[in-house]
Every structure is written in structure tokens, then in C-alpha cells.
DSSP file (Angstrom, degrees, kcal/mol; ACC not computed):
  #  RESIDUE AA STRUCTURE BP1 BP2  ACC     N-H-->O    O-->H-N    N-H-->O    O-->H-N    TCO  KAPPA ALPHA  PHI   PSI    X-CA   Y-CA   Z-CA
    1    1 A M              0   0    0      0, 0.0     3,-0.3     0, 0.0     0, 0.0   0.000 360.0 360.0 360.0 -17.8  118.1   70.7   68.8
    2    2 A A    >   +     0   0    0      1,-0.2     3,-0.9     2,-0.1     5,-0.1  -0.044 360.0 120.9-106.6  31.0  117.7   68.8   72.1
    3    3 A H  T 3  S+     0   0    0      1,-0.2    -1,-0.2     3,-0.1     3,-0.1   0.815  82.2  34.2 -60.8 -31.3  121.0   66.8   71.8
    4    4 A Y  T 3  S-     0   0    0     -3,-0.3     2,-0.3     1,-0.1    -1,-0.2   0.219 129.7 -35.6-115.6  13.2  122.5   68.2   74.9
    5    5 A G  S <  S-     0   0    0     -3,-0.9     2,-0.3     0, 0.0    -1,-0.1  -0.994  83.5 -35.4 161.8-165.7  119.5   68.6   77.1
    6    6 A E        -     0   0    0     -2,-0.3     2,-0.3    -3,-0.1    -3,-0.1  -0.654  54.2-115.6 -90.9 139.9  115.9   69.5   77.4
    7    7 A I        -     0   0    0     -2,-0.3     2,-0.8    -5,-0.1    -5,-0.1  -0.598  27.1-132.6 -72.8 132.7  114.2   72.1   75.3
    8    8 A L    >   -     0   0    0     -2,-0.3     3,-0.6     3,-0.0     2,-0.4  -0.771  20.7-161.9 -89.9 107.9  113.0   75.0   77.4
    9    9 A V  T 3  S-     0   0    0     -2,-0.8    -2,-0.0     1,-0.2     0, 0.0  -0.724  71.5  -4.0 -93.5 133.4  109.5   75.8   76.4
   10   10 A N  T 3  S+     0   0    0     -2,-0.4     2,-0.5     1,-0.2    -1,-0.2   0.831  83.0 166.3  59.1  33.5  108.2   79.3   77.4
   11   11 A Y    <   -     0   0    0     -3,-0.6    -1,-0.2     4,-0.0     3,-0.1  -0.725  13.6-173.9 -80.9 127.0  111.3   80.2   79.3
   12   12 A T    >>  -     0   0    0     -2,-0.5     3,-1.2     1,-0.1     4,-1.1  -0.938  12.5-167.1-124.0 104.0  111.3   83.9   80.1
   13   13 A P  H 3> S+     0   0    0      0, 0.0     4,-2.4     0, 0.0     5,-0.2   0.775  85.7  66.4 -63.6 -23.0  114.5   85.1   81.6
   14   14 A E  H 3> S+     0   0    0      1,-0.2     4,-2.3     2,-0.2     5,-0.1   0.806  98.4  53.4 -67.6 -26.1  113.0   88.4   82.6
   15   15 A I  H <> S+     0   0    0     -3,-1.2     4,-2.2     2,-0.2    -1,-0.2   0.893 108.7  48.6 -72.3 -37.9  110.6   86.5   85.0
   16   16 A D  H  X S+     0   0    0     -4,-1.1     4,-2.0     2,-0.2    -2,-0.2   0.887 111.8  50.6 -68.4 -35.6  113.6   84.8   86.7
   17   17 A D  H  X S+     0   0    0     -4,-2.4     4,-2.9     1,-0.2    -2,-0.2   0.931 108.1  52.7 -63.8 -43.8  115.3   88.2   86.9
   18   18 A L  H  X S+     0   0    0     -4,-2.3     4,-2.8     2,-0.2     5,-0.2   0.902 107.2  51.5 -60.2 -40.5  112.2   89.7   88.5
   19   19 A Y  H  X S+     0   0    0     -4,-2.2     4,-2.2     1,-0.2    -1,-0.2   0.916 113.4  45.7 -59.7 -42.2  112.1   87.0   91.2
   20   20 A T  H  X S+     0   0    0     -4,-2.0     4,-2.3     2,-0.2    -2,-0.2   0.920 112.0  50.5 -64.2 -45.2  115.7   87.8   92.0
   21   21 A H  H  X S+     0   0    0     -4,-2.9     4,-2.9     2,-0.2     5,-0.2   0.924 111.5  47.8 -59.2 -50.1  115.1   91.5   92.0
   22   22 A M  H  X S+     0   0    0     -4,-2.8     4,-2.3     1,-0.2     6,-0.3   0.941 111.2  50.3 -58.1 -48.2  112.2   91.2   94.3
   23   23 A G  H  <>S+     0   0    0     -4,-2.2     5,-4.6     1,-0.2    -1,-0.2   0.905 114.8  44.2 -55.8 -43.4  114.0   89.0   96.7
   24   24 A N  H ><5S+     0   0    0     -4,-2.3     3,-1.5     3,-0.2    -1,-0.2   0.910 110.5  54.0 -71.1 -39.6  116.9   91.4   96.8
   25   25 A Y  H 3<5S+     0   0    0     -4,-2.9    -2,-0.2     1,-0.3    -1,-0.2   0.930 114.4  40.2 -62.3 -44.0  114.8   94.5   97.1
   26   26 A F  T 3<5S-     0   0    0     -4,-2.3    -1,-0.3    -5,-0.2    -2,-0.2   0.225 119.5-107.1 -91.5  16.1  112.9   93.1  100.2
   27   27 A N  T < 5 -     0   0    0     -3,-1.5    -3,-0.2     1,-0.2    -4,-0.1   0.866  61.7 -77.6  61.2  35.2  116.2   91.6  101.7
   28   28 A N      < -     0   0    0     -5,-4.6    -1,-0.2    -6,-0.3    -5,-0.1   0.861  65.5-155.9  43.5  62.5  115.0   88.0  100.8
   29   29 A P        -     0   0    0      0, 0.0    46,-2.5     0, 0.0     2,-0.6  -0.172  20.9-106.2 -64.1 155.5  112.6   87.5  103.6
   30   30 A T  E     -A   74   0A   0     44,-0.2     2,-0.3    45,-0.1    44,-0.2  -0.779  38.4-152.9 -80.0 122.6  111.5   84.1  104.9
   31   31 A M  E     -A   73   0A   0     42,-3.6    42,-2.2    -2,-0.6     2,-0.5  -0.787   2.2-145.0-102.0 142.5  108.0   83.5  103.6
   32   32 A V  E     -AB  72  44A   0     12,-2.9    12,-2.3    -2,-0.3     2,-0.7  -0.935  16.1-123.9-112.8 127.8  105.6   81.2  105.4
   33   33 A K  E     + B   0  43A   0     38,-2.7    37,-2.6    -2,-0.5    10,-0.2  -0.558  37.2 169.1 -70.9 114.3  103.0   78.9  103.7
   34   34 A T  E     -     0   0A   0      8,-3.1     2,-0.3    -2,-0.7    -1,-0.2   0.756  54.4 -18.3-102.3 -25.5   99.8   80.0  105.4
   35   35 A K  E     - B   0  42A   0      7,-1.1     7,-3.1     2,-0.0     2,-0.4  -0.988  50.1-122.3-168.9 170.1   97.0   78.3  103.2
   36   36 A V  E     + B   0  41A   0     -2,-0.3     2,-0.4     5,-0.2     5,-0.2  -0.995  27.8 177.4-125.7 126.2   96.1   76.7  100.0
   37   37 A V  E >   - B   0  40A   0      3,-3.0     3,-1.7    -2,-0.4    -2,-0.0  -0.993  68.8 -17.0-134.0 126.7   93.3   78.2   97.9
   38   38 A D  T 3  S-     0   0    0     -2,-0.4    -1,-0.1     1,-0.3     3,-0.1   0.888 127.7 -50.4  43.3  52.5   92.3   76.8   94.5
   39   39 A N  T 3  S+     0   0    0      1,-0.2    25,-1.8    24,-0.1     2,-0.4   0.682 117.2 113.5  64.9  19.3   95.5   74.9   94.0
   40   40 A K  E <   -BC  37  63A   0     -3,-1.7    -3,-3.0    23,-0.2     2,-0.4  -0.983  60.4-138.0-119.2 133.2   97.6   78.0   94.9
   41   41 A C  E     -BC  36  62A   0     21,-2.7    21,-2.1    -2,-0.4     2,-0.6  -0.749  10.6-144.2 -90.6 138.5   99.7   78.2   97.9
   42   42 A V  E     -BC  35  61A   0     -7,-3.1    -8,-3.1    -2,-0.4    -7,-1.1  -0.897  17.1-175.0-102.9 118.7   99.8   81.5   99.8
   43   43 A Y  E     +BC  33  60A   0     17,-2.8    17,-2.9    -2,-0.6     2,-0.3  -0.936  11.7 178.6-112.2 138.6  103.2   82.4  101.3
   44   44 A M  E     -BC  32  59A   0    -12,-2.3   -12,-2.9    -2,-0.4     2,-0.3  -0.912  19.0-173.8-136.8 158.0  103.3   85.5  103.6
   45   45 A T  E     - C   0  58A   0     13,-1.6    13,-2.2    -2,-0.3     2,-0.4  -0.967  26.6-124.0-147.0 150.4  105.7   87.5  105.7
   46   46 A K  E     -dC  96  57A   0     49,-1.1    51,-2.5    -2,-0.3     2,-0.5  -0.796  19.8-144.0 -95.1 133.6  105.0   90.5  108.0
   47   47 A I  E     -dC  97  56A   0      9,-2.8     9,-0.7    -2,-0.4    51,-0.2  -0.804  26.4-108.4 -97.7 132.3  106.9   93.7  107.4
   48   48 A T        +     0   0    0     49,-2.6     2,-0.3    -2,-0.5    51,-0.1  -0.385  48.2 170.9 -61.4 132.0  107.8   95.8  110.4
   49   49 A C        -     0   0    0      2,-0.1     5,-0.0    -2,-0.1     7,-0.0  -0.995  35.2-148.1-147.2 136.7  105.7   98.9  110.5
   50   50 A K        +     0   0    0     -2,-0.3     2,-0.2     5,-0.0     5,-0.1   0.508  65.0 111.7 -83.9  -5.5  105.3  101.5  113.1
   51   51 A L        -     0   0    0      1,-0.1     3,-0.2     3,-0.1    -2,-0.1  -0.504  58.0-151.8 -74.1 139.4  101.6  102.2  112.3
   52   52 A T  S    S+     0   0    0     -2,-0.2    -1,-0.1     1,-0.2    -3,-0.0   0.783  84.9  48.5 -86.6 -28.5   99.4  101.1  115.2
   53   53 A N  S    S+     0   0    0      1,-0.0     2,-0.3     2,-0.0    -1,-0.2   0.389 111.7  35.6-101.4   6.4   96.2  100.3  113.3
   54   54 A E        -     0   0    0     -3,-0.2     2,-0.4    -5,-0.0    35,-0.2  -0.993  61.3-141.2-151.7 163.0   97.4   98.2  110.4
   55   55 A Y  E     - E   0  88A   0     33,-3.6    33,-2.8    -2,-0.3     2,-0.4  -0.936  15.8-136.3-127.6 147.9  100.0   95.6  109.5
   56   56 A R  E     -CE  47  87A   0     -9,-0.7    -9,-2.8    -2,-0.4     2,-0.3  -0.833  23.7-176.8-109.8 143.1  101.9   95.3  106.3
   57   57 A Y  E     -CE  46  86A   0     29,-2.5    29,-2.5    -2,-0.4     2,-0.5  -0.966  25.2-144.3-136.1 144.0  102.5   91.9  104.5
   58   58 A L  E     -CE  45  85A   0    -13,-2.2   -13,-1.6    -2,-0.3     2,-0.4  -0.976  28.2-170.7-103.1 130.9  104.3   90.6  101.5
   59   59 A I  E     -CE  44  84A   0     25,-2.3    25,-3.3    -2,-0.5     2,-0.4  -0.976   9.1-173.8-126.5 128.1  102.2   87.8   99.9
   60   60 A A  E     -CE  43  83A   0    -17,-2.9   -17,-2.8    -2,-0.4     2,-0.5  -0.991   9.3-156.2-126.5 130.8  103.3   85.5   97.1
   61   61 A L  E     +CE  42  82A   0     21,-2.6    20,-3.0    -2,-0.4    21,-1.2  -0.913  20.1 171.2-104.7 129.9  101.0   83.0   95.4
   62   62 A I  E     -C   41   0A   0    -21,-2.1   -21,-2.7    -2,-0.5    18,-0.1  -0.886  40.9 -85.7-131.4 163.6  102.6   80.0   93.8
   63   63 A L  E    S-C   40   0A   0     16,-0.5   -23,-0.2    -2,-0.3    16,-0.1  -0.372  71.8 -70.8 -64.7 152.4  101.2   76.8   92.2
   64   64 A D        -     0   0    0    -25,-1.8    -1,-0.2     1,-0.2   -24,-0.1  -0.167  49.8-177.9 -49.2 122.4  100.6   74.0   94.7
   65   65 A D        -     0   0    0      2,-0.1    -1,-0.2    -3,-0.1    -2,-0.1   0.312  35.2-129.2-106.8   5.7  104.0   72.8   96.0
   66   66 A R        +     0   0    0      1,-0.2    -2,-0.1     0, 0.0     0, 0.0   0.566  61.1 136.9  57.9  11.5  102.6   70.1   98.3
   67   67 A L        -     0   0    0      1,-0.1    -1,-0.2     4,-0.0    -2,-0.1  -0.477  61.1 -96.7 -79.4 158.9  104.7   71.3  101.3
   68   68 A P    >   -     0   0    0      0, 0.0     3,-2.3     0, 0.0   -35,-0.2  -0.363  44.8 -87.4 -77.0 154.3  102.9   71.4  104.6
   69   69 A L  T 3  S+     0   0    0      1,-0.3   -35,-0.2    -2,-0.1     3,-0.1  -0.380 118.4  39.4 -56.5 138.3  101.3   74.6  106.0
   70   70 A G  T 3  S+     0   0    0    -37,-2.6    -1,-0.3     1,-0.3   -36,-0.1   0.259  82.4 145.7  94.7  -9.5  104.0   76.4  108.0
   71   71 A A    <   -     0   0    0     -3,-2.3   -38,-2.7   -38,-0.1     2,-0.4  -0.267  40.4-138.2 -56.8 144.8  106.7   75.6  105.4
   72   72 A N  E     +A   32   0A   0    -40,-0.2     2,-0.3    -3,-0.1   -40,-0.2  -0.893  27.2 165.5-113.6 138.8  109.4   78.3  105.0
   73   73 A K  E     -A   31   0A   0    -42,-2.2   -42,-3.6    -2,-0.4     2,-0.3  -0.986  38.5-110.0-143.5 147.6  110.9   79.5  101.7
   74   74 A Q  E >   -A   30   0A   0     -2,-0.3     3,-2.4   -44,-0.2     4,-0.4  -0.625  29.1-121.4 -79.7 141.6  112.9   82.5  100.9
   75   75 A L  G >  S+     0   0    0    -46,-2.5     3,-1.9     1,-0.3   -52,-0.2   0.882 112.2  56.5 -51.1 -44.0  111.1   85.1   98.7
   76   76 A G  G 3  S+     0   0    0      1,-0.3    -1,-0.3   -47,-0.2   -53,-0.1   0.670 105.2  53.1 -66.3 -12.1  113.8   84.8   96.0
   77   77 A N  G <  S+     0   0    0     -3,-2.4     2,-0.6   -54,-0.1    -1,-0.3   0.377  88.3  97.5 -97.4   0.1  113.2   81.1   95.7
   78   78 A L    <   -     0   0    0     -3,-1.9     2,-1.4    -4,-0.4   -55,-0.1  -0.782  61.6-153.9 -92.5 124.5  109.5   81.4   95.2
   79   79 A Q        -     0   0    0     -2,-0.6   -16,-0.5   -16,-0.1     2,-0.1  -0.639  30.9-174.6 -96.6  79.2  108.2   81.2   91.6
   80   80 A W        -     0   0    0     -2,-1.4   -18,-0.3   -18,-0.1     3,-0.1  -0.344  33.6-161.7 -76.2 152.8  105.1   83.2   92.2
   81   81 A T  S    S+     0   0    0    -20,-3.0    85,-2.2     1,-0.3     2,-0.3   0.590  87.0  25.1-100.1 -23.2  102.3   83.9   89.8
   82   82 A E  E     -EF  61 165A   0    -21,-1.2   -21,-2.6    83,-0.2     2,-0.4  -0.995  66.2-167.6-138.3 142.3  101.0   86.8   91.9
   83   83 A F  E     -EF  60 164A   0     81,-2.4    81,-3.1    -2,-0.3     2,-0.4  -0.995   9.5-170.7-130.9 127.2  102.9   89.0   94.3
   84   84 A H  E     -EF  59 163A   0    -25,-3.3   -25,-2.3    -2,-0.4     2,-0.5  -0.887  20.1-165.3-118.9 144.4  101.1   91.4   96.7
   85   85 A T  E     +EF  58 162A   0     77,-2.0    77,-2.0    -2,-0.4     2,-0.3  -0.985  36.1 175.0-117.6 121.2  102.2   94.2   99.1
   86   86 A R  E     -EF  57 161A   0    -29,-2.5   -29,-2.5    -2,-0.5     2,-0.4  -0.935  35.5-144.3-133.4 145.5   99.3   94.7  101.3
   87   87 A K  E     +E   56   0A   0     73,-1.1     2,-0.3    -2,-0.3   -31,-0.2  -0.912  33.0 173.1-100.9 134.6   98.1   96.7  104.3
   88   88 A M  E     -E   55   0A   0    -33,-2.8   -33,-3.6    -2,-0.4    -2,-0.0  -0.980  40.1-143.4-144.5 152.1   95.7   94.8  106.5
   89   89 A T  S    S+     0   0    0     -2,-0.3     2,-0.2   -35,-0.2    -1,-0.1   0.713  79.7  94.1 -88.7 -17.8   94.0   95.3  109.9
   90   90 A E  S    S-     0   0    0    -35,-0.1     2,-0.9     1,-0.1   -35,-0.1  -0.489  71.8-141.6 -71.6 139.4   94.3   91.5  110.6
   91   91 A N        -     0   0    0     -2,-0.2    -1,-0.1   -37,-0.1    -2,-0.1  -0.843  15.4-160.6-106.3 100.2   97.4   90.6  112.6
   92   92 A H        -     0   0    0     -2,-0.9     2,-2.3     1,-0.1   -46,-0.0  -0.584  28.4-115.2 -75.3 137.8   98.8   87.3  111.3
   93   93 A P        +     0   0    0      0, 0.0     2,-0.3     0, 0.0    -1,-0.1  -0.451  69.1 133.4 -80.0  78.8  101.1   85.5  113.7
   94   94 A L        -     0   0    0     -2,-2.3     2,-0.1   -49,-0.0   -49,-0.1  -0.900  63.3 -99.7-123.7 150.8  104.1   85.8  111.5
   95   95 A T        -     0   0    0     -2,-0.3   -49,-1.1     1,-0.1     2,-0.2  -0.477  45.0-113.9 -65.3 143.2  107.8   86.9  112.4
   96   96 A Q  E     -d   46   0A   0     -2,-0.1     2,-0.4   -51,-0.1   -49,-0.2  -0.553  27.9-154.6 -81.0 146.3  108.4   90.5  111.4
   97   97 A H  E     -d   47   0A   0    -51,-2.5   -49,-2.6    -2,-0.2     2,-0.3  -0.972   2.3-153.4-124.2 139.0  110.9   91.2  108.7
   98   98 A D        +     0   0    0     -2,-0.4     2,-0.3   -51,-0.2   -49,-0.0  -0.809  18.2 166.5-104.2 147.4  112.9   94.5  108.2
   99   99 A Y        -     0   0    0     -2,-0.3   -73,-0.1   -51,-0.1   -74,-0.1  -0.965  29.3-135.3-150.5 157.7  114.3   95.8  105.0
  100  100 A I        -     0   0    0     -2,-0.3   -73,-0.1   -75,-0.1    -2,-0.0  -0.964  29.9-121.2-113.7 114.0  115.7   99.1  103.9
  101  101 A P        -     0   0    0      0, 0.0     2,-0.3     0, 0.0   -75,-0.1  -0.256  34.1-159.0 -58.2 136.6  114.4  100.4  100.5
  102  102 A T        -     0   0    0    -77,-0.1     3,-0.1     1,-0.1   -77,-0.0  -0.850  28.3-149.4-120.2 153.0  117.3  100.9   98.1
  103  103 A R  S    S+     0   0    0     -2,-0.3     2,-1.5     1,-0.2     5,-0.1   0.556  83.7  88.7 -90.5 -10.7  117.7  102.9   94.9
  104  104 A N        +     0   0    0      3,-0.1    -1,-0.2     2,-0.0    -2,-0.0  -0.532  68.6  99.9 -89.0  68.0  120.2  100.3   93.6
  105  105 A T  S >  S-     0   0    0     -2,-1.5     3,-1.2    -3,-0.1    49,-0.1  -0.995  73.9-131.0-153.5 144.7  117.6   98.1   91.9
  106  106 A P  G >  S+     0   0    0      0, 0.0     3,-0.6     0, 0.0    -2,-0.0   0.521  96.5  86.7 -73.7  -1.9  116.3   97.5   88.4
  107  107 A L  G 3   +     0   0    0      1,-0.3    47,-1.5   -86,-0.1    46,-0.7   0.555  64.0  85.2 -74.0  -5.5  112.8   97.7   90.0
  108  108 A Y  G <   +     0   0    0     -3,-1.2    -1,-0.3    45,-0.2     2,-0.2   0.060  65.4 128.6 -77.6  24.5  113.1  101.5   89.4
  109  109 A T    <   -     0   0    0     -3,-0.6    44,-1.4     1,-0.1    45,-0.2  -0.519  66.1 -96.3 -82.4 152.1  111.8  100.8   85.9
  110  110 A D  E     -G  152   0A   0     42,-0.2    16,-0.4    -2,-0.2    17,-0.4  -0.278  32.9-167.2 -72.0 150.5  108.8  102.8   84.6
  111  111 A I  E     -G  151   0A   0     40,-1.9    40,-1.7    14,-0.1     2,-0.4  -0.948   7.8-153.4-130.1 152.7  105.2  101.6   84.7
  112  112 A I  E     -GH 150 124A   0     12,-1.8    12,-2.3    -2,-0.3    38,-0.2  -0.997  21.1-114.9-135.1 130.6  102.3  103.4   82.8
  113  113 A K  E     + H   0 123A   0     36,-3.0    10,-0.3    -2,-0.4     3,-0.1  -0.426  33.3 172.7 -68.2 132.6   98.6  103.4   83.7
  114  114 A T  E     -     0   0A   0      8,-3.2     2,-0.3     1,-0.4     9,-0.2   0.622  59.3  -9.7-113.0 -23.5   96.5  101.6   81.1
  115  115 A S  E     - H   0 122A   0      7,-1.5     7,-2.6     2,-0.0    -1,-0.4  -0.987  51.5-142.6-164.3 167.4   93.1  101.5   82.7
  116  116 A N  E     + H   0 121A   0     -2,-0.3     2,-0.3     5,-0.2     5,-0.2  -0.977  17.0 171.9-133.2 150.4   91.0  102.1   85.8
  117  117 A N        -     0   0    0      3,-2.2    -2,-0.0    -2,-0.3     3,-0.0  -0.852  53.9 -83.7-140.5-176.9   88.1  100.3   87.3
  118  118 A N  S    S+     0   0    0     -2,-0.3     3,-0.1     1,-0.2    18,-0.1   0.806 126.5  37.5 -62.3 -26.7   86.2  100.6   90.6
  119  119 A D  S    S-     0   0    0      1,-0.2    17,-2.9    16,-0.1     2,-0.3   0.781 121.9   0.0 -97.5 -27.5   88.7   98.4   92.4
  120  120 A A  E     - I   0 135A   0     15,-0.3    -3,-2.2    17,-0.0     2,-0.5  -0.988  53.2-120.2-156.1 160.4   92.1   99.3   90.9
  121  121 A S  E     -HI 116 134A   0     13,-2.3    13,-3.4    -2,-0.3     2,-0.4  -0.935  38.3-143.8-100.0 136.8   94.3  101.3   88.6
  122  122 A V  E     -HI 115 133A   0     -7,-2.6    -8,-3.2    -2,-0.5    -7,-1.5  -0.867  16.8-170.9-112.1 136.8   96.1   99.0   86.2
  123  123 A Y  E     -HI 113 132A   0      9,-2.8     9,-2.1    -2,-0.4     2,-0.3  -0.866  11.3-146.6-123.6 149.8   99.7   99.5   84.9
  124  124 A E  E     -HI 112 131A   0    -12,-2.3   -12,-1.8    -2,-0.3     2,-0.4  -0.889   6.5-154.5-113.5 156.3  101.9   97.9   82.4
  125  125 A C        -     0   0    0      5,-0.9     5,-0.5    -2,-0.3     3,-0.2  -0.988   7.6-161.8-130.9 122.3  105.6   97.5   82.5
  126  126 A K  S    S+     0   0    0     -2,-0.4    -1,-0.1   -16,-0.4   -15,-0.1   0.760  89.6  56.6 -74.5 -22.0  107.7   97.2   79.3
  127  127 A A  S    S+     0   0    0    -17,-0.4    -1,-0.2     1,-0.1   -16,-0.1   0.796 114.4  30.5 -78.7 -27.4  110.8   95.7   81.1
  128  128 A F  S    S-     0   0    0     -3,-0.2     2,-2.0     2,-0.1    -3,-0.3  -0.948  83.3-113.9-132.8 151.1  109.0   92.7   82.7
  129  129 A P  S    S+     0   0    0      0, 0.0    38,-2.6     0, 0.0     2,-0.3  -0.523  75.8 116.3 -84.9  77.5  105.9   90.6   81.6
  130  130 A I  E     - J   0 166A   0     -2,-2.0    -5,-0.9    -5,-0.5     2,-0.4  -0.935  56.6-143.4-138.7 157.5  103.7   91.8   84.4
  131  131 A T  E     -IJ 124 165A   0     34,-2.4    34,-2.9    -2,-0.3     2,-0.5  -0.978  19.6-154.4-116.6 136.8  100.5   93.7   85.1
  132  132 A I  E     -IJ 123 164A   0     -9,-2.1    -9,-2.8    -2,-0.4     2,-0.6  -0.959   6.0-166.0-113.3 125.4  100.5   95.9   88.2
  133  133 A S  E     -IJ 122 163A   0     30,-3.2    30,-2.2    -2,-0.5     2,-0.7  -0.951   7.3-156.6-114.0 121.5   97.1   96.7   89.9
  134  134 A M  E     -IJ 121 162A   0    -13,-3.4   -13,-2.3    -2,-0.6    28,-0.2  -0.883  23.6-132.6 -97.3 115.6   97.1   99.5   92.4
  135  135 A L  E     -I  120   0A   0     26,-3.4     2,-0.3    -2,-0.7   -15,-0.3  -0.483  18.2-118.3 -74.4 131.8   94.1   98.8   94.7
  136  136 A H        -     0   0    0    -17,-2.9    -1,-0.1    -2,-0.2     3,-0.1  -0.559  16.3-153.8 -70.9 132.6   91.9  101.8   95.4
  137  137 A N  S    S+     0   0    0     -2,-0.3     2,-0.3     1,-0.2    -1,-0.1   0.826  72.7  17.3 -75.2 -33.8   91.7  102.7   99.0
  138  138 A T    >   -     0   0    0      1,-0.1     3,-0.5     3,-0.0    -1,-0.2  -0.979  54.1-144.4-142.3 149.0   88.4  104.4   99.0
  139  139 A K  T 3  S+     0   0    0     -2,-0.3     4,-0.1     1,-0.2    -1,-0.1   0.551  91.8  77.5 -83.9  -9.5   85.3  104.6   96.9
  140  140 A D  T 3  S+     0   0    0      2,-0.1     2,-0.3     3,-0.0    -1,-0.2   0.505  85.3  63.7 -84.5  -7.6   84.8  108.1   97.8
  141  141 A I  S <  S-     0   0    0     -3,-0.5     2,-0.5     1,-0.0     5,-0.1  -0.792  97.3 -85.4-119.4 164.3   87.4  109.7   95.6
  142  142 A D    >>  -     0   0    0     -2,-0.3     3,-1.7     1,-0.2     4,-0.8  -0.498  33.3-151.5 -66.2 111.7   87.9  110.0   91.8
  143  143 A N  T 34 S+     0   0    0     -2,-0.5     4,-0.5     1,-0.3    -1,-0.2   0.699  91.6  67.7 -62.5 -17.1   89.7  106.7   90.8
  144  144 A D  T 34 S+     0   0    0      1,-0.2    -1,-0.3     2,-0.1     3,-0.1   0.793 109.3  34.5 -68.1 -28.9   91.3  108.6   87.9
  145  145 A T  T <4 S+     0   0    0     -3,-1.7    -2,-0.2     1,-0.1    -1,-0.2   0.439  90.6  87.5-111.8   1.2   93.3  110.7   90.3
  146  146 A E  S  < S+     0   0    0     -4,-0.8     2,-0.3    -3,-0.1    -1,-0.1   0.920 100.8  27.9 -64.3 -40.7   94.1  108.4   93.2
  147  147 A Y  S    S-     0   0    0     -4,-0.5    -1,-0.1   -13,-0.1     4,-0.1  -0.877  91.1-110.2-118.5 149.5   97.3  107.1   91.5
  148  148 A T        -     0   0    0     -2,-0.3    -1,-0.0     2,-0.1    -2,-0.0  -0.271  25.4-117.2 -74.2 165.2   99.5  109.0   88.9
  149  149 A N  S    S+     0   0    0    -37,-0.1   -36,-3.0   -36,-0.1     2,-0.3   0.700  97.8  34.9 -77.0 -19.2   99.6  107.9   85.3
  150  150 A K  E     +G  112   0A   0    -38,-0.2     2,-0.3   -27,-0.1   -38,-0.2  -0.940  68.8 125.8-132.3 151.8  103.4  107.1   85.5
  151  151 A G  E     -G  111   0A   0    -40,-1.7   -40,-1.9    -2,-0.3     2,-0.3  -0.871  47.4 -89.3-170.7-152.5  105.6  105.6   88.3
  152  152 A T  E  >  -G  110   0A   0    -42,-0.3     4,-2.0    -2,-0.3   -42,-0.2  -0.916  33.4-108.5-138.6 162.0  108.0  102.8   89.0
  153  153 A I  H  > S+     0   0    0    -44,-1.4     4,-2.7   -46,-0.7     3,-0.2   0.938 121.5  52.2 -55.4 -47.1  107.6   99.3   90.2
  154  154 A V  H  > S+     0   0    0    -47,-1.5     4,-2.4     1,-0.2    -1,-0.2   0.901 106.1  52.9 -61.0 -42.9  109.2  100.4   93.5
  155  155 A S  H  4 S+     0   0    0      1,-0.2     4,-0.2     2,-0.2    -1,-0.2   0.872 112.2  46.7 -59.3 -36.6  106.7  103.3   93.9
  156  156 A A  H ><>S+     0   0    0     -4,-2.0     3,-1.4    -3,-0.2     5,-0.6   0.931 111.1  50.3 -72.2 -45.4  103.9  100.8   93.5
  157  157 A L  H ><5S+     0   0    0     -4,-2.7     3,-1.3     1,-0.3     5,-0.2   0.864 104.8  58.1 -53.9 -40.2  105.3   98.3   95.9
  158  158 A E  T 3<5S+     0   0    0     -4,-2.4    -1,-0.3     1,-0.3    -2,-0.2   0.509  91.9  67.9 -81.4  -0.7  105.8  100.8   98.6
  159  159 A T  T < 5S-     0   0    0     -3,-1.4    -1,-0.3    -4,-0.2    -2,-0.2   0.699  93.4-141.6 -79.3 -19.7  102.1  101.8   98.7
  160  160 A Y  T < 5S+     0   0    0     -3,-1.3   -73,-1.1    -4,-0.4    -3,-0.1   0.859  82.3  94.8  49.8  41.3  101.3   98.4  100.1
  161  161 A E  E   < +F   86   0A   0     -5,-0.6   -26,-3.4   -75,-0.2     2,-0.3  -0.144  62.1 120.3-138.6  38.9   98.2   98.4   98.0
  162  162 A T  E     -FJ  85 134A   0    -77,-2.0   -77,-2.0   -28,-0.2     2,-0.4  -0.842  40.3-172.2-119.6 138.9   99.7   96.5   95.0
  163  163 A V  E     -FJ  84 133A   0    -30,-2.2   -30,-3.2    -2,-0.3     2,-0.5  -0.989  10.3-165.5-128.3 123.0   99.1   93.2   93.1
  164  164 A I  E     -FJ  83 132A   0    -81,-3.1   -81,-2.4    -2,-0.4     2,-0.4  -0.929   8.2-171.0-107.5 127.1  101.6   92.1   90.5
  165  165 A T  E     -FJ  82 131A   0    -34,-2.9   -34,-2.4    -2,-0.5     2,-0.2  -0.956  22.1-125.3-120.7 135.3  100.5   89.4   88.1
  166  166 A L  E       J   0 130A   0    -85,-2.2   -36,-0.3    -2,-0.4   -85,-0.0  -0.544 360.0 360.0 -72.8 142.3  102.7   87.6   85.7
  167  167 A L              0   0    0    -38,-2.6   -37,-0.1    -2,-0.2    -1,-0.1   0.457 360.0 360.0 -87.5 360.0  101.4   87.7   82.1
């Protein structure tokens, strides 16, 4: 079976598609390697935001690539295991990136809430092998009602309280 090349074990084309769609949706920003934690590299970019008391970031965690801190890679070229859109009060010294949300993307696929816990509402997506966690903003409200039971990947990303994990 491998007469003409290498056997691809565990190849999932939907994951490659997801990397491409995420890069395209966010206008393929340049991500900067900011740190290494537990053999995972953290790549970040700052998203332009007019809010004065918080900053928005795209964060991708990949397996250690042995590149130096400060290395740059385009989002579409990162094979991340976790992808975050996050609001933070910390101002990381990164170049700001602009993008215009588009409706012309396969990321408008449905997600369905499967569970809640104190920290997040968890969603599944039938189109991609991912779990989406929507982080709860406050402990003072009912976690069952903070986020809807159904949505899309885009609606989750645009909250900037989202963690996407590959299965």
C-alpha cells in the first residue's frame, strides 16, 4: 500500500481545512511566539479593539517547534492543538492586527451545547473534530443561560471568551 509514498496515519483533512478557514477568517495574521509552557509554544497576535479597558488576542498553542521566542508565523501555517480568542486586561507588546468578519466562511457551521461547568459552557461541532469551550465571564449569573444552546463557530469566536480544542 505504501509503494508510492508514506502511509498517512491519523490524517484528518477536516483539521487542515479548519486551519485554512481560521487563517482566512482572521485575515491570516502574523502570530508571534511569546512563550513555551509544558512543551507547547504559545503564539499570539493582538486584535485591534476600540475598548479602552481590555485587549483582544488570538492565541494558538502548538507542539514545541524549537524556534526562538519572537519567531513569526502566519496563523494559517500553525498546526495548533488549541486556539483561543480572548479578552485580557494585560497589554502584551504585539503589533495590532485588523480583520473584517465575513459571512463567506465555512466557520458558520452549527455548534450545540453539550455541558456546563463552573468555568465554561462546552459545545460540539459535527463538521470539525473540535470541542468549543465558552468561558463564563462571571460567577454571579446562571451558567445555563450565559450562552445559548446553539450557535456557530463564528459566534463563539467573536465573544473573545473561546477556547477551541482539537479532539
